[in-house]
C-alpha positions, 0 to 999 in steps of 0.5 A: 174661671167657670164655664159660663164666663168662658162662654160669655167672653170667648164663645167656648163650648159648654161641656154638655153641648150635644153632638151630631144630629142632635146638635143640629136639631137643637140649633134649629129648635132654638132658632124657632123658639127664640125667633133667631136667624143664622147668617153665614159667610161663604168662607165659613166651615161647610157644616156652618154654611149648611145650617145657616138660614142665609149664606152669602157674601158681605153685601148680601149678608148686610142686606139680609141683616137690614131686612130680617124680622128675627129678634136674634141674629147669630152671625157666623163670620168675623167681628166686623160682619157682626158689627155691621149687622148690629149697625143695621139692626140696632134693636136686635140682639146680634151674637158672634159665636166666637169673639176672637174671630177677627179680620186681618184686613180690618185690623190693618186699618186702626181707627185712630191712624185712619182718622189722622189720614183722613184729616190730612186729606180733607178734600177727598171722599172717603170710601171704605171697604166693609172689612173695617171696624165700626169706628172706621165706618163712622169716619167714612162717607160710603162703604163698599164691598168687592161686588159693588165697589166699581159701581160705588166709585162710578156713581161719583163725579169723575173729578171727585178725589177719593180715599179708599181703605183699607185694602190696597189690592182691591183699591188698585184693581178698582183704580185700574178699572175706573181711572179715578183719582184714588189715594189708597190705604196700605192694608191687605188680607193675609189670606189673599196676599199669601197666594203663591204665583209660582205655585199657581203657575205650576198647578196651571201647567199641570192642569192646562184645561183649568181656569184661574179665578181670583178675588180682587183682594189678591196681589196684582201678579195673581190678578194678571194671571187670572182668567176671571176676577170677582167677589165671592158671589161673582166667582160662584156665579161664574163657575155656574155659567162658564163652560170649563170643568175645572178651576183653580180658586184664588180666594178663601177655599170655604167658597168651594163648598157653594161651588160644589153645591151649585155645580157638583160635576165640576172640579175646584182646586184651592190655589196654593199659598207660600206656606209649604205646610198646607195645600191652600190658604185658609182664614183661621178667623173664619174657621173659628165658628163651629156648630157647638159654638153656634149652639152655645151662642143661642143657648146663652145668648152670648157673646153679644155685639154691643155698640154705643148708639152714637157710633151706630148712628154715625156708621149707619150713614155710610152703610146706608148710602152704599145700600142706596147706590147698590139698590 
């Protein structure tokens, strides 16, 4: 198979891709020449976050994708995020530098199985986390993110019955806060379920002047231990305003880059996972994108996210309802 086909299908790197400062300058030049914008999630590699025109959590990235005037969106994230950008901006070309950048949470909710689940409970409003495929979004009434999920739930009448998918940990956390009647899909993120409570307690005992901050996708024992629970953007904001100087961070450690940029005087320790071979719990899918793949995506304008227009229209309803409620 020739290199052009590799690049188009997988996001592999052209052998002639420049390196170092030249690579960065060439990416910036192509963005200007092609009216392209790079969006990056907080979990991406440091250098990818640094080159992005906009860095944020799922909600902020969705909002940015909806309002950008760029002709091309290069999405440094995972597949469902690039799909969401395409749904919100169907007239734009959306590029995902590596089509293998999947999501274990989105994959834990196959659309065919979820459709049967929804049909078995027709009296319930379907609220799905943004970490889902376009097909699941099309089956949903409202989409939410970790930063606005409670607001979305509370916007509904108190007696409304709800299906929440796919993250059981986030769903149970929201249920504990709101007391709502929620039927929760049994899905989870492999990064957040792998944090070791025992190792975090040990780390906390070794660093008694440290606060534990956690994403709501974490398992309940980790959430109980945490001093603060919040979305990625909320965790970053918390470390800005809180008086403590040291934090154990129980989410994908890519977010620590933004914490260091906003509060460089503080110390951030990635929460350890169960795996004894690594110090923290990283998402291998989020780390697939690199500068060389972004360069090639811009150069060849592939791999491109393509969705059927009927699917886009159905999925857009639930996303736009989220954005109307969130403001």
